C-alpha positions as CSV (number, residue, x, y, z in Angstrom):
1,M,-5.5,27.8,-10.5
2,Q,-6.0,28.0,-6.7
3,T,-6.5,25.0,-4.5
4,E,-5.6,23.8,-1.1
5,V,-3.6,20.7,-1.8
6,I,-1.7,19.7,-4.9
7,V,-1.1,16.0,-5.3
8,V,1.5,15.0,-7.8
9,G,1.1,11.5,-9.0
10,A,-2.0,9.5,-9.9
11,G,-0.9,6.1,-8.7
12,P,-2.7,4.3,-5.8
13,T,-1.1,6.5,-3.2
14,G,-1.9,9.9,-4.8
15,L,-5.4,8.9,-5.8
16,M,-6.2,7.5,-2.3
17,L,-4.9,10.6,-0.7
18,A,-7.0,12.8,-3.0
19,N,-10.0,10.8,-2.1
20,E,-9.3,11.2,1.6
21,L,-8.9,15.0,1.3
22,T,-12.1,15.2,-0.8
23,L,-14.0,13.2,1.9
24,A,-12.8,15.8,4.4
25,G,-14.0,18.7,2.2
26,V,-10.6,19.9,1.2
27,P,-10.1,21.2,-2.4
28,V,-7.5,19.1,-4.2
29,V,-6.0,18.9,-7.7
30,V,-4.1,15.8,-8.9
31,L,-1.3,16.2,-11.5
32,E,-0.1,13.2,-13.5
33,K,2.8,13.2,-16.0
34,Q,1.4,10.2,-18.0
35,R,-1.4,11.1,-20.4
36,T,-2.9,7.6,-20.1
37,R,-2.9,5.0,-17.4
38,S,-0.5,2.1,-18.0
39,A,-2.4,-1.1,-18.9
40,Q,0.3,-3.0,-16.9
41,S,-0.2,-3.5,-13.2
42,W,2.9,-3.3,-11.1
43,A,1.1,-4.8,-8.1
44,G,-1.3,-7.6,-8.3
45,G,-3.0,-7.7,-4.9
46,L,-4.1,-6.1,-1.7
47,Q,-2.6,-7.2,1.6
48,P,-5.1,-7.8,4.5
49,R,-4.5,-4.5,6.2
50,T,-4.9,-2.7,2.9
51,A,-8.3,-4.4,2.5
52,E,-9.2,-3.3,6.1
53,V,-8.2,0.3,5.3
54,L,-10.3,0.4,2.1
55,D,-13.2,-1.1,4.1
56,L,-12.9,1.8,6.6
57,R,-14.0,4.0,3.7
58,G,-16.6,1.7,2.2
59,L,-14.3,1.1,-0.8
60,L,-13.6,-2.5,-0.5
61,D,-16.9,-4.1,-1.6
62,P,-17.0,-2.4,-5.0
63,L,-13.4,-3.3,-5.5
64,L,-14.0,-6.9,-4.8
65,D,-16.3,-7.0,-7.8
66,R,-13.2,-6.1,-9.9
67,A,-10.9,-8.7,-8.2
68,L,-9.5,-11.7,-10.0
69,H,-10.2,-13.8,-6.9
70,R,-10.1,-13.5,-3.1
71,G,-9.9,-15.7,0.0
72,Q,-8.2,-18.7,-1.6
73,F,-4.6,-18.7,-0.3
74,G,-2.6,-17.1,2.4
75,G,0.3,-14.7,1.7
76,H,3.9,-15.7,1.4
77,F,7.3,-14.7,2.7
78,A,10.1,-14.8,0.1
79,G,8.1,-17.3,-1.9
80,L,8.6,-20.1,0.7
81,P,6.1,-22.9,0.5
82,V,4.2,-22.1,3.7
83,E,1.0,-20.0,3.6
84,L,0.9,-17.0,6.0
85,D,-2.1,-17.3,8.3
86,C,-3.6,-14.0,9.3
87,R,-6.6,-15.4,11.0
88,S,-4.9,-15.0,14.4
89,W,-4.9,-11.2,13.8
90,Q,-8.7,-11.0,14.2
91,T,-9.4,-9.6,10.8
92,R,-12.3,-10.1,8.4
93,H,-9.8,-10.2,5.5
94,P,-7.2,-12.8,6.4
95,Y,-6.2,-13.5,2.7
96,P,-4.7,-11.2,0.1
97,V,-7.1,-10.0,-2.6
98,S,-6.0,-10.6,-6.2
99,L,-6.7,-7.1,-7.7
100,P,-4.5,-5.7,-10.5
101,Q,-3.2,-2.2,-9.6
102,A,-4.6,-0.7,-12.8
103,R,-8.1,-1.6,-11.6
104,L,-7.5,-0.1,-8.2
105,E,-6.3,3.1,-9.9
106,A,-9.2,3.3,-12.3
107,F,-11.7,2.9,-9.5
108,L,-10.1,5.6,-7.3
109,E,-9.7,8.0,-10.2
110,Q,-13.3,7.6,-11.3
111,R,-14.5,8.4,-7.7
112,L,-12.6,11.7,-7.9
113,V,-13.9,12.5,-11.4
114,D,-17.5,11.8,-10.2
115,R,-16.9,14.3,-7.4
116,G,-15.6,17.0,-9.7
117,V,-11.9,16.7,-8.6
118,P,-9.5,17.7,-11.3
119,V,-7.1,14.9,-12.4
120,L,-4.9,16.7,-14.9
121,R,-3.0,14.1,-17.0
122,G,-0.1,15.1,-19.2
123,Y,1.0,17.7,-16.6
124,E,4.8,17.5,-16.0
125,V,6.0,19.3,-13.0
126,S,9.1,21.2,-14.0
127,A,9.5,23.8,-11.2
128,I,8.3,24.2,-7.6
129,E,8.4,27.2,-5.3
130,Q,7.3,27.3,-1.7
131,D,7.2,29.9,1.0
132,A,5.3,30.4,4.3
133,G,2.1,30.9,2.4
134,G,2.1,27.8,0.3
135,V,3.4,26.0,-2.8
136,T,3.4,27.1,-6.5
137,V,3.7,24.7,-9.4
138,G,3.4,26.5,-12.8
139,D,0.1,28.4,-12.7
140,M,-1.2,26.4,-9.8
141,H,-1.0,27.4,-6.1
142,G,-1.9,25.4,-3.0
143,S,-1.4,25.5,0.7
144,Y,0.5,22.2,0.5
145,L,1.9,19.8,-2.1
146,V,2.2,16.0,-1.6
147,A,4.7,14.1,-3.8
148,C,3.2,10.8,-4.8
149,D,5.1,10.6,-8.1
150,G,7.0,7.4,-7.7
151,G,10.5,6.2,-7.2
152,H,11.9,8.7,-9.7
153,S,9.9,11.5,-8.2
154,A,10.3,14.8,-10.1
155,V,9.3,16.7,-6.9
156,R,12.0,15.1,-4.9
157,K,14.6,15.9,-7.5
158,L,13.5,19.5,-8.0
159,L,13.7,20.2,-4.3
160,G,17.1,18.5,-4.0
161,V,15.8,16.1,-1.4
162,P,18.3,13.2,-0.8
163,F,17.2,9.7,-1.4
164,P,19.7,7.6,0.5
165,G,20.0,3.9,0.3
166,T,21.5,1.3,-2.0
167,A,21.4,1.0,-5.8
168,G,19.9,-2.1,-7.4
169,T,22.2,-5.2,-7.7
170,M,19.9,-7.0,-10.1
171,S,17.5,-6.3,-12.9
172,S,14.4,-8.3,-13.5
173,V,11.4,-8.2,-15.9
174,V,7.7,-8.3,-15.3
175,A,5.6,-9.0,-18.4
176,D,2.0,-9.6,-19.2
177,L,1.6,-12.0,-22.1
178,T,-0.2,-14.8,-23.8
179,L,1.2,-18.2,-24.6
180,A,1.3,-19.8,-28.0
181,S,1.9,-23.1,-26.4
182,R,2.8,-24.4,-22.9
183,S,4.3,-27.4,-21.2
184,E,3.0,-29.2,-18.2
185,A,5.3,-27.1,-16.0
186,V,3.0,-24.1,-16.6
187,S,0.2,-23.8,-14.0
188,N,-3.1,-22.8,-15.4
189,S,-4.9,-22.5,-12.0
190,S,-4.9,-20.4,-8.9
191,E,-2.4,-21.7,-6.4
192,H,-0.2,-20.4,-3.5
193,F,2.5,-18.1,-4.8
194,S,5.3,-20.5,-4.0
195,R,3.9,-23.0,-6.5
196,Y,4.7,-20.7,-9.4
197,I,8.4,-20.2,-8.6
198,K,10.8,-22.2,-10.6
199,H,14.6,-22.1,-11.1
200,A,16.4,-23.4,-14.3
201,A,19.4,-22.5,-16.4
202,G,20.4,-19.6,-14.2
203,F,16.9,-18.1,-14.4
204,L,14.3,-17.4,-11.6
205,G,10.9,-17.6,-13.2
206,I,7.4,-16.9,-11.8
207,L,4.6,-17.5,-14.2
208,H,1.0,-17.4,-13.2
209,P,-2.4,-17.0,-14.9
210,L,-4.4,-13.8,-14.7
211,E,-7.6,-14.0,-16.6
212,G,-8.8,-14.4,-20.2
213,G,-5.8,-16.4,-21.3
214,L,-3.4,-13.8,-20.0
215,Y,-0.3,-14.7,-17.9
216,R,2.2,-12.7,-15.8
217,L,5.8,-13.6,-16.0
218,I,8.5,-12.3,-13.6
219,F,12.0,-13.4,-14.4
220,G,15.6,-12.6,-13.7
221,K,18.9,-14.1,-14.9
222,L,22.2,-14.6,-13.1
223,G,25.5,-13.8,-14.7
224,S,24.4,-11.4,-17.3
225,A,24.9,-7.7,-17.5
226,A,21.8,-5.9,-16.2
227,P,20.1,-3.8,-18.9
228,D,19.3,-0.2,-18.2
229,R,15.8,0.2,-16.6
230,E,14.6,2.2,-19.7
231,T,15.8,-0.5,-22.2
232,P,12.7,-1.9,-23.8
233,V,12.0,-5.5,-23.0
234,T,12.1,-7.6,-26.2
235,A,9.9,-10.6,-27.1
236,A,13.1,-12.6,-27.8
237,E,14.4,-12.3,-24.2
238,V,10.9,-13.1,-22.8
239,D,10.7,-16.2,-25.0
240,E,14.2,-17.2,-23.9
241,A,13.2,-17.1,-20.3
242,L,10.0,-19.0,-20.9
243,Q,11.8,-21.8,-22.7
244,A,14.7,-22.0,-20.2
245,V,12.4,-22.3,-17.2
246,Y,9.4,-24.0,-18.6
247,G,10.8,-26.1,-21.4
248,P,11.0,-25.6,-25.2
249,E,7.3,-26.5,-25.6
250,T,6.4,-23.2,-23.8
251,R,6.5,-20.4,-26.4
252,L,5.5,-16.8,-26.2
253,G,2.3,-15.8,-28.0
254,E,1.8,-12.0,-27.6
255,L,3.8,-9.7,-25.4
256,R,1.2,-7.2,-24.1
257,E,3.2,-5.1,-21.6
258,A,6.6,-5.4,-20.1
259,S,9.0,-3.4,-17.9
260,R,12.1,-3.7,-15.8
261,F,12.6,-3.4,-12.0
262,S,15.5,-3.8,-9.6
263,D,16.1,-4.4,-5.9
264,A,17.1,-0.8,-5.3
265,T,16.3,0.2,-1.7
266,R,16.0,3.9,-0.7
267,Q,14.1,6.1,1.7
268,V,13.9,9.9,2.2
269,E,15.2,11.0,5.6
270,R,12.2,13.3,6.3
271,Y,8.7,12.9,4.9
272,R,8.1,16.7,5.1
273,E,10.0,19.6,3.6
274,G,8.2,22.7,4.6
275,R,4.9,22.6,2.8
276,V,5.8,19.6,0.7
277,L,5.3,16.1,1.9
278,F,6.3,12.7,0.5
279,A,4.3,9.5,0.3
280,G,4.4,6.1,-1.4
281,D,7.3,5.3,-3.7
282,A,8.3,9.0,-3.7
283,A,9.3,8.4,-0.1
284,H,10.5,4.8,-0.2
285,I,11.4,2.1,-2.7
286,H,12.3,-1.5,-2.4
287,L,12.2,-4.8,-4.2
288,P,8.5,-5.2,-5.3
289,I,7.5,-8.4,-3.6
290,G,4.5,-9.5,-1.7
291,G,2.3,-6.5,-2.3
292,Q,4.3,-4.3,0.1
293,G,4.4,-1.2,-2.1
294,V,0.7,-0.8,-2.4
295,N,0.3,-1.7,1.2
296,L,2.7,1.0,2.3
297,G,1.3,3.7,-0.1
298,I,-2.4,3.3,0.7
299,Q,-1.6,3.4,4.5
300,D,0.7,6.5,3.9
301,A,-2.3,8.2,2.3
302,V,-4.8,7.3,5.0
303,N,-2.4,8.3,7.8
304,L,-1.6,11.6,6.1
305,G,-5.0,12.5,4.7
306,W,-6.9,13.4,7.9
307,K,-3.9,15.2,9.4
308,L,-3.3,17.3,6.3
309,A,-7.0,18.1,6.2
310,A,-6.9,19.3,9.8
311,A,-3.9,21.5,9.0
312,V,-5.7,23.0,6.0
313,R,-8.9,23.6,8.0
314,G,-7.0,25.2,10.8
315,W,-7.8,22.9,13.7
316,A,-4.7,20.7,13.7
317,P,-3.1,20.5,17.1
318,G,0.6,21.2,17.4
319,G,2.7,18.3,15.9
320,L,-0.2,16.5,14.3
321,L,1.0,16.9,10.7
322,D,4.6,16.1,11.7
323,S,3.3,12.8,13.3
324,Y,2.9,11.6,9.8
325,H,6.6,11.3,9.4
326,T,7.1,10.1,13.0
327,E,4.6,7.2,12.5
328,R,5.1,6.2,8.9
329,H,8.9,6.5,8.4
330,P,9.7,3.6,10.8
331,V,7.0,1.4,9.1
332,A,8.6,1.8,5.7
333,A,12.1,1.4,7.1
334,R,11.0,-2.0,8.5
335,V,9.5,-3.0,5.1
336,L,12.8,-2.1,3.4
337,R,14.7,-4.4,5.8
338,T,12.1,-7.2,5.2
339,T,12.3,-7.0,1.5
340,R,16.1,-7.1,1.6
341,A,15.9,-10.3,3.6
342,Q,13.4,-11.8,1.1
343,S,15.7,-10.8,-1.8
344,V,18.5,-12.9,-0.3
345,I,16.3,-15.9,0.2
346,M,14.8,-15.7,-3.3
347,N,18.1,-15.3,-5.1
348,P,18.1,-17.9,-7.9
349,R,21.7,-18.9,-7.0
350,Q,21.5,-22.5,-6.0
351,D,24.1,-23.3,-3.4
352,E,24.1,-25.2,-0.1
353,D,24.3,-22.1,2.1
354,L,21.2,-20.6,0.6
355,A,19.4,-23.9,0.6
356,A,20.1,-24.2,4.4
357,V,18.7,-20.7,5.0
358,R,15.5,-21.5,3.0
359,D,15.0,-24.8,4.8
360,M,15.4,-23.1,8.2
361,F,13.0,-20.3,7.4
362,T,10.5,-22.8,6.0
363,D,10.6,-24.8,9.2
364,L,10.2,-21.6,11.3
365,L,7.1,-20.5,9.3
366,R,5.4,-23.8,10.1
367,L,5.5,-22.8,13.8
368,P,2.3,-21.0,14.7
369,E,4.1,-18.3,16.7
370,S,6.6,-17.6,13.9
371,N,3.8,-17.6,11.3
372,H,1.8,-15.2,13.4
373,F,4.8,-12.8,13.6
374,I,5.6,-12.9,9.9
375,S,2.0,-12.8,8.8
376,G,1.5,-9.6,10.8
377,L,4.7,-8.2,9.4
378,M,3.8,-8.9,5.7
379,S,0.1,-8.0,6.0
380,G,0.6,-4.8,7.9
381,L,-1.9,-6.0,10.6
382,D,0.8,-5.7,13.3
383,I,1.5,-2.0,12.8
384,Q,1.3,0.0,16.0
385,Y,2.5,3.5,16.3
386,S,4.4,4.9,19.3
387,G,2.0,6.4,21.9
388,V,-1.0,5.1,20.0
389,G,-3.1,2.0,20.6
390,P,-3.4,-0.9,18.1
391,R,-5.7,-1.0,15.1
392,M,-9.4,-1.3,16.1
393,I,-10.9,-4.7,15.5
394,D,-13.9,-4.5,13.1
395,L,-16.4,-5.6,15.6
396,D,-20.0,-6.4,15.0
397,L,-22.1,-3.8,16.8
398,T,-25.7,-3.3,17.8
399,T,-26.6,0.4,17.8
400,P,-29.9,2.2,18.3
401,D,-30.1,2.4,14.5
402,G,-29.6,-1.3,14.1
403,P,-26.7,-3.7,13.5
404,T,-23.5,-2.4,11.9
405,R,-19.7,-2.8,12.1
406,V,-16.9,-0.5,13.4
407,S,-15.6,0.0,9.9
408,C,-19.0,1.2,8.7
409,L,-18.9,3.9,11.4
410,L,-15.6,5.3,10.0
411,H,-16.8,5.8,6.4
412,S,-17.1,9.5,7.1
413,G,-13.3,9.8,7.6
414,R,-13.9,11.5,11.0
415,G,-12.8,10.4,14.4
416,L,-15.1,8.1,16.3
417,L,-15.9,7.9,20.0
418,L,-17.5,4.4,20.4
419,S,-19.2,4.0,23.7
420,L,-19.6,0.3,24.6
421,D,-20.7,0.9,28.2
422,D,-23.3,2.9,29.9
423,T,-21.0,5.7,31.1
424,P,-22.1,9.1,29.6
425,R,-19.4,11.1,27.9
426,S,-19.4,14.4,26.1
427,I,-17.5,15.5,23.0
428,D,-18.8,19.1,23.1
429,G,-16.3,21.2,21.2
430,W,-15.2,18.3,19.0
431,A,-18.6,17.3,17.5
432,D,-17.5,18.7,14.1
433,R,-14.5,16.3,14.0
434,V,-15.6,13.3,16.0
435,D,-18.7,11.1,15.7
436,H,-20.2,9.7,18.9
437,V,-21.9,6.3,18.7
438,T,-23.3,4.2,21.6
439,A,-23.4,0.5,20.8
440,K,-23.3,-3.0,22.3
441,A,-20.8,-5.6,21.3
442,D,-19.6,-9.0,22.4
443,T,-16.1,-7.9,23.3
444,E,-13.7,-7.0,26.1
445,F,-13.4,-3.5,24.7
446,D,-14.9,-0.6,26.7
447,T,-15.3,2.9,25.4
448,V,-12.7,3.8,22.8
449,L,-11.7,6.9,20.8
450,I,-10.7,5.8,17.3
451,R,-8.7,7.9,14.8
452,P,-9.9,8.3,11.2
453,D,-7.2,5.8,10.1
454,G,-8.6,3.1,12.4
455,Y,-6.1,3.2,15.3
456,I,-7.2,3.5,19.0
457,A,-6.3,6.9,20.4
458,W,-7.8,6.4,23.8
459,S,-9.7,3.8,25.8
460,A,-11.6,3.9,29.1
461,A,-8.8,1.9,30.6
462,D,-6.3,4.7,30.0
463,D,-4.9,6.8,32.8
464,Q,-5.4,10.1,30.9
465,P,-8.8,11.8,30.6
466,L,-10.8,11.5,27.3
467,E,-10.5,15.3,26.9
468,T,-6.7,15.0,26.8
469,A,-6.8,12.5,23.9
470,L,-9.4,14.6,22.1
471,T,-7.2,17.6,22.4
472,R,-4.1,15.8,21.3
473,W,-5.6,14.4,18.1
474,F,-8.5,16.7,17.3
475,G,-7.4,20.1,18.5
């Protein structure tokens, strides 16, 4: 089979990337080792910047119909009892959206199927060859391959790409279950994440309701040998954790799905190896806390998608594809540091030193300036790439065609020259890659050039001419 891009992995990152490439008219095939999608959701929500990015493509509203709830509570840092307030970041989506990962994957995959994009399940990648002309996987050949196949990436291992970092120091369990009975210690309502965290008998337990009588339990235990990641989670150990943390009245009903995870922290040194690129957990892993994994992966995909499409279609300026690594590697490295810090704070070990650290961080989060900083860090709203402007605020606009929003003008996945003044400007030569819209808005912004991923590439206040920015980003 001949295609342009082979995406390995049908998780959120791979499926989002395939949707981005399809939007740009690039032929793509998705390969997935698992024959069926797991019913268990590793991640349970979307951070505000993830919601913004999905809104840029018109994907958020239909996903909200599948959400458990939205807009009720702010995010958290290390489970501390202070809500993170993202309203100061001028976003339409200041609260995390409670959306199981499995629903996000099902939605993104169905969009591909509806557009005739092959999603080949049960396809295990066992050999990869690449040369100056492209990449070959079995009987499939493409110009590029993107590894989105998770923390145990087969692509990464086949190519011998190092994955430096630290091995896990703890082993925890995430389980979806029903309860046969429950004590008053078990919450049955939606609350801030910190309200679900409990410590008892050497256990850290986080038990919260999902829907339809289903609960999610995350737990870890101090002082016991960590089982291998592949060791099946038993009903007995789940029941032990439930009773230890929530009292003997709390008993397991049915164990639906369960798996193990650790705090292993690793990142590839380069996101590109010839014609193979890495994204999502194939490029970086960390303690799964606070929705950071999905946040990183979706943004990896949207940063890479338009750049890879430009390379395939032949108009990518020099260095554009390599800017994917330059921009995204530092973002993930910072998340890895942040999750390390949260791992220390959330450690179930109860001693005076850790209590002092928790108390100090809690006090800091109550300060508006500190909360603003941490909320931007955790949500991804503060991301700004070197040599690029900040994310574009989703302004209300009045155009000749009527009222709209900035995000609606980026549904095409193309660049956008948004003229908010009366100065005439031309994009002759770039009209097949950049849309030009004249609008009015109640804002301090002037005319701006916006990249497909929503970041400002140029504004009228810049010293450089518009043509220089157009050439830099759009060939």
